[in-house]
C-alpha positions in Angstrom: -18.1 -15.1 0.5 -16.9 -18.1 1.6 -13.7 -17.9 -0.4 -13.4 -15.0 0.8 -13.5 -15.8 4.4 -11.3 -18.6 3.7 -8.8 -16.5 2.3 -9.0 -13.8 5.0 -8.2 -16.3 7.4 -4.9 -17.6 5.3 -3.7 -14.3 5.3 -3.9 -13.5 8.7 -2.3 -17.1 9.6 0.7 -15.8 7.6 0.8 -12.7 8.1 0.5 -11.7 11.9 3.2 -14.4 13.1 5.6 -13.4 10.8 4.4 -9.9 11.8 5.8 -10.9 15.4 8.4 -12.4 14.4 10.0 -9.7 12.1 13.7 -10.0 11.4 14.4 -12.0 8.1 11.0 -13.8 7.6 9.1 -10.5 7.7 11.7 -9.0 5.3 10.9 -12.0 2.9 7.0 -11.6 3.1 7.8 -7.7 2.7 9.9 -8.2 -0.5 7.3 -11.3 -2.0 4.4 -8.4 -0.8 6.4 -5.5 -3.0 6.8 -8.3 -6.0 3.3 -9.1 -6.4 2.3 -5.3 -6.0 4.9 -4.2 -8.7 3.8 -7.4 -10.6 0.2 -5.5 -10.5 1.3 -2.4 -11.3 2.5 -3.5 -14.8 -0.3 -5.9 -15.5 -2.6 -3.6 -15.5 -0.8 -1.4 -17.6 -0.4 -4.1 -19.8 -4.1 -4.5 -20.4 -3.8 -1.4 -23.2 0.3 -1.9 -24.1 2.8 -4.5 -23.6 6.2 -3.6 -22.3 9.4 -5.0 -23.4 10.4 -8.0 -21.4 14.1 -6.6 -20.3 12.0 -3.7 -18.6 9.8 -5.9 -16.6 12.5 -8.4 -15.3 14.8 -5.1 -14.4 11.9 -3.9 -12.2 11.5 -6.7 -10.3 15.3 -7.1 -10.0 14.8 -3.4 -8.5 12.1 -4.4 -6.1 14.0 -7.5 -4.4 17.6 -4.9 -4.6 15.7 -2.3 -2.7 14.4 -4.8 -0.3 17.7 -6.4 0.6 19.2 -3.1 1.3 16.7 -2.1 3.8 15.9 -5.3 5.6 17.2 -4.4 8.7 17.0 -0.9 8.6 15.0 0.4 11.4 15.4 4.8 10.8 13.9 7.6 8.6 15.8 8.2 6.8 17.0 8.1 2.8 20.3 8.8 1.5 19.8 9.0 -2.2 22.5 6.9 -4.4 23.2 8.8 -7.7 24.5 5.9 -9.5 21.5 4.1 -8.6 19.0 6.5 -10.1 21.4 7.1 -13.1 21.3 3.5 -13.9 17.3 3.3 -13.0 17.0 6.2 -15.5 18.8 4.6 -18.4 17.7 1.2 -17.9 14.1 2.6 -18.3 14.3 5.5 -20.8 17.1 3.6 -23.5 14.5 0.8 -24.5 12.1 3.8 -25.8 14.5 3.9 -29.0 13.3 0.0 -29.6 10.1 -0.3 -31.8 8.2 -3.0 -32.9 4.8 -1.9 -33.9 3.6 -5.6 -34.3 4.3 -6.4 -30.4 4.9 -3.0 -28.2 5.6 0.6 -28.9 7.8 1.3 -25.9 7.6 5.0 -25.3 8.4 8.2 -22.9 5.0 7.5 -20.8 5.8 4.0 -20.5 9.2 4.9 -19.2 8.0 7.2 -16.7 5.6 5.0 -15.4 7.8 2.0 -14.7 10.1 4.7 -12.8 7.2 5.7 -10.8 5.6 2.6 -10.5 9.1 1.6 -9.0 9.9 4.4 -6.5 5.7 4.0 -5.2 6.7 0.2 -4.6 9.8 0.6 -3.1 8.8 3.1 -0.7 5.7 2.0 0.4 6.5 -1.9 1.3 10.4 -0.9 2.6 8.3 1.1 4.7 5.9 -1.0 6.5 9.4 -3.1 6.7 11.4 0.1 8.4 8.4 1.2 11.1 8.0 -3.0 11.5 12.3 -3.0 12.7 11.4 0.8 14.7 9.0 -0.9 16.9 6.3 -3.9 16.8 3.6 -1.8 18.4 4.2 1.4 15.9 2.9 -0.9 13.2 0.1 -2.5 14.8 -1.3 1.0 15.8 -1.0 1.4 12.1 -2.7 -1.3 11.4 -5.5 -0.8 13.8 -6.4 2.3 11.7 -6.6 0.6 8.4 -8.4 -2.7 9.3 -10.8 -1.1 12.0 -11.8 2.4 9.7 -11.8 -0.4 6.6 -14.3 -2.8 8.8 -15.8 -0.4 9.9 -16.7 1.7 7.0 -18.1 -1.7 5.0 -20.5 -2.2 7.9 -21.9 1.0 8.4 -22.4 1.7 4.6 -23.9 -1.7 4.3 -25.9 -1.2 7.6 -27.0 3.0 7.0 -25.2 4.0 3.9 -27.4 6.0 1.7 -25.3 9.0 0.8 -22.5 8.5 -1.9 -18.9 9.0 -1.5 -17.8 9.3 -4.8 -20.1 7.3 -7.1 -17.6 8.2 -10.1 -14.8 6.7 -8.3 -16.4 3.8 -5.9 -20.1 3.5 -6.5 -20.4 1.2 -3.3 -19.1 4.1 -0.9 -21.1 6.1 0.9 -20.3 9.1 3.6 -21.9 7.4 6.4 -19.3 4.6 6.3 -16.7 7.0 5.5 -17.7 8.7 8.9 -18.6 5.5 10.8 -14.9 4.0 9.8 -12.7 6.8 10.4 -14.7 7.4 14.4 -14.2 3.6 15.0 -11.0 4.0 13.5 -10.2 6.6 15.4 -11.2 5.2 18.5 -9.7 1.5 18.8 -6.5 2.7 17.8 -6.3 5.7 19.3 -7.3 3.6 22.8 -4.5 1.2 21.4 -1.9 3.8 21.3 -2.8 5.5 25.0 -2.5 2.0 27.0 -0.1 -0.1 25.2 2.6 2.8 23.4 2.5 6.1 25.7 -0.2 7.1 28.2 2.0 10.2 28.8 0.8 11.9 25.4 -1.5 14.8 25.0 -4.8 12.7 24.2 -5.7 15.5 22.0 -2.6 15.5 19.8 -3.3 11.5 19.4 -6.9 11.8 18.8 -5.8 14.4 15.9 -3.5 12.6 14.7 -4.9 9.6 14.3 -8.1 10.8 12.9 -6.1 12.5 10.1 -4.2 9.3 9.7 -7.8 7.3 9.5 -9.0 9.8 6.9 -6.0 9.7 4.5 -6.5 5.3 4.7 -9.5 6.1 3.2 -9.1 8.5 0.9 -6.1 6.2 -0.6 -8.4 3.6 -0.8 -10.2 6.0 -2.9 -6.9 6.9 -5.4 -6.4 3.3 -5.9 -10.2 2.8 -6.7 -9.5 5.5 -9.5 -6.5 3.8 -10.2 -8.5 0.7 -11.5 -11.1 2.8 -13.2 -8.5 4.6 -15.2 -7.3 1.1 -16.3 -11.2 -0.4 -16.6 -10.5 -3.1 -13.9 -12.4 -4.1 -10.7 -9.2 -5.3 -8.8 -5.6 -5.2 -9.2 -5.4 -8.8 -10.0 -6.7 -12.3 -8.7 -3.7 -12.8 -6.6 -6.1 -13.5 -3.4 -9.1 -15.5 -3.8 -12.3 -13.4 -2.9 -10.0 -10.1 -2.4 -8.0 -9.2 -5.5 -4.8 -8.1 -5.5 -1.9 -7.1 -3.0 -2.8 -3.3 -3.9 -6.7 -4.0 -2.8 -5.4 -5.2 0.7 -2.8 -2.7 1.1 -4.6 0.5 -0.2 -5.1 1.9 3.1 -2.2 1.2 4.8 0.1 2.9 1.9 -1.0 6.0 2.3 -2.0 5.7 6.5 2.4 5.0 6.4 3.4 7.8 4.7 1.0 9.7 6.4 2.7 8.5 9.5 6.3 9.3 8.3 5.0 13.2 8.2 3.5 13.8 11.4 5.2 11.0 13.7 7.5 13.3 15.2 4.0 14.4 16.8 3.1 11.3 19.0 
């Protein structure tokens, strides 16, 4: 517990100032987090079979490249570069021709896993950056949804949780914790949005939207737990002592921010 608390304090001392500063410093932080997340997805897959070194190097370079392209973007639109997509597909598919039974047996499943991981990581973490560039208050709103929901889900589940939510995926999560976290996350985040961002919005729409995002965040947590269960690991990594990996900390936020892009027109 002591290690967990110390790590949490360090994360807050690093993340919060850079969040408020924004710009290049926050972009660098998100690039580092993106690289760490990509490393975690590669590492858990390599527990079953190793990737060719070239594909791993290319993955990290693509993550950096995508971060550079979006470091100052504040518009929620994306123009597809067919040249870039073609290069990504080729660079991951061509190594399937290389066979080395003693070291690795890279196949189409591995190639598609890397392509999917790369696209997912770049979209998720770059969207955090885009939302920050668009509005600091919007990102704080989304962070409140995830942090408050996760915190009170844990507290509620610990004290009154009896009924398992998804015992085959995450044995410690309870229905009571799920409900308690969502209600508090919705209340706190809605209050912040209404008092700080826009008091002229329909309160009913705001509550329903925030409630939806809180639910999606908790479901996202379960999705990542399912991924860990698939690969037989407790945490994505031990990059953050006492907390696991980057994806263990950002799992809910990733899903909340993806859902937010879909419904942001409502608020």
